[in-house]
C-alpha positions as CSV (number, residue, x, y, z in Angstrom):
1,X,0.1,0.1,0.0
2,X,1.0,3.7,-0.7
3,X,1.9,5.6,2.3
4,X,2.1,8.8,3.8
5,X,5.8,8.2,4.2
6,X,6.4,7.2,0.6
7,X,4.7,10.6,-0.7
8,X,6.7,12.7,1.6
9,X,9.9,11.0,0.5
10,X,8.8,11.5,-3.2
11,X,8.0,15.4,-2.6
12,X,10.5,17.6,-4.2
13,X,10.7,19.1,-0.6
14,X,9.5,19.4,2.5
15,X,8.0,22.7,1.7
16,X,5.8,21.3,-1.0
17,X,4.5,18.3,1.5
18,X,3.8,20.7,4.3
19,X,1.7,23.1,1.8
20,X,0.0,19.9,0.8
21,X,-0.6,19.1,4.2
22,X,-2.0,22.4,4.8
23,X,-4.3,21.9,1.6
24,X,-5.6,18.8,3.1
25,X,-5.6,19.7,6.8
26,X,-8.0,22.8,5.6
27,X,-10.4,20.5,3.9
28,X,-9.5,21.7,0.4
29,X,-10.4,19.3,-1.7
30,X,-14.1,18.9,-3.5
31,X,-15.5,16.2,-5.8
32,X,-13.4,13.6,-4.9
33,X,-13.5,10.5,-7.2
34,X,-11.7,7.2,-6.5
35,X,-12.0,4.3,-9.1
36,X,-10.0,0.7,-9.1
37,X,-8.5,0.3,-12.7
38,X,-9.1,-3.0,-14.2
39,X,-7.1,-3.1,-17.4
40,X,-3.6,-3.0,-15.7
41,X,-1.1,-6.2,-15.1
42,X,-1.0,-4.8,-11.4
43,X,-3.2,-6.4,-9.3
44,X,-4.4,-3.0,-7.3
45,X,-4.3,0.3,-9.0
46,X,-6.6,3.4,-8.4
47,X,-7.5,6.4,-10.3
48,X,-8.0,9.6,-7.8
49,X,-9.3,12.7,-8.9
50,X,-10.5,16.0,-7.1
51,X,-10.7,19.7,-7.2
52,X,-8.2,21.5,-4.9
53,X,-9.4,25.0,-3.9
54,X,-6.1,26.8,-4.2
55,X,-5.0,30.3,-3.0
56,X,-6.4,32.2,-6.3
57,X,-8.0,29.2,-8.3
58,X,-9.8,25.8,-8.0
59,X,-7.5,23.6,-9.8
60,X,-8.2,19.8,-10.9
61,X,-5.6,17.3,-9.6
62,X,-5.6,13.8,-10.8
63,X,-3.2,10.7,-9.8
64,X,-2.9,7.0,-10.7
65,X,-1.7,5.0,-8.0
66,X,-0.1,1.3,-7.9
67,X,-0.7,-0.1,-4.2
68,X,1.5,-3.0,-4.6
69,X,1.2,-5.8,-2.1
70,X,-0.9,-5.1,0.9
71,X,1.1,-4.1,4.2
72,X,4.8,-4.3,2.1
73,X,4.8,-0.7,1.7
74,X,5.5,-1.2,-2.4
75,X,3.4,1.2,-3.6
76,X,4.1,3.9,-6.3
77,X,2.6,6.9,-8.0
78,X,2.3,6.2,-11.8
79,X,0.9,9.2,-12.5
80,X,0.1,12.8,-11.1
81,X,-1.4,15.7,-13.1
82,X,-2.9,18.8,-12.1
83,X,-4.1,22.1,-14.0
84,X,-2.0,24.3,-11.9
85,X,1.0,26.0,-13.0
86,X,3.3,24.5,-10.7
87,X,2.4,21.2,-11.9
88,X,4.8,21.3,-15.2
89,X,7.9,21.2,-13.3
90,X,9.7,17.9,-14.0
91,X,9.8,15.4,-10.9
92,X,7.8,17.4,-8.7
93,X,4.7,16.6,-7.2
94,X,2.6,20.0,-6.7
95,X,0.8,20.4,-3.4
96,X,-2.8,19.8,-4.8
97,X,-1.9,16.6,-6.2
98,X,-0.1,16.1,-2.6
99,X,-3.2,17.3,-0.9
100,X,-5.4,14.8,-3.0
101,X,-2.9,11.7,-2.4
102,X,-3.5,12.5,1.5
103,X,-6.9,12.6,1.4
104,X,-6.9,9.1,-0.3
105,X,-4.7,7.8,2.0
106,X,-6.9,8.8,4.8
107,X,-10.0,7.6,3.4
108,X,-8.4,4.4,2.2
109,X,-7.2,3.9,5.8
């Protein structure tokens, strides 16, 4: 299963993670959806999406997560996308996707 610690490690900086955590803690996630993706080789892949209320605008955030084996900590983010300007930076998960993934982890657990 993908964990909060894995997400924190995947973030480019502690600041990015903290901003996403702040968005999550301030309930800025709306229209959350989650669906299992059946047509993959992996056994436990989910697609999550939501609207995340940013400081100046609302953004569409989406992530695809391979949960890996239950209890193994082998999960990984396959894809994360967002309509915010910061999401175009390579190798960086934006704060909106971080908030989305934190919401998913909390809901799942």
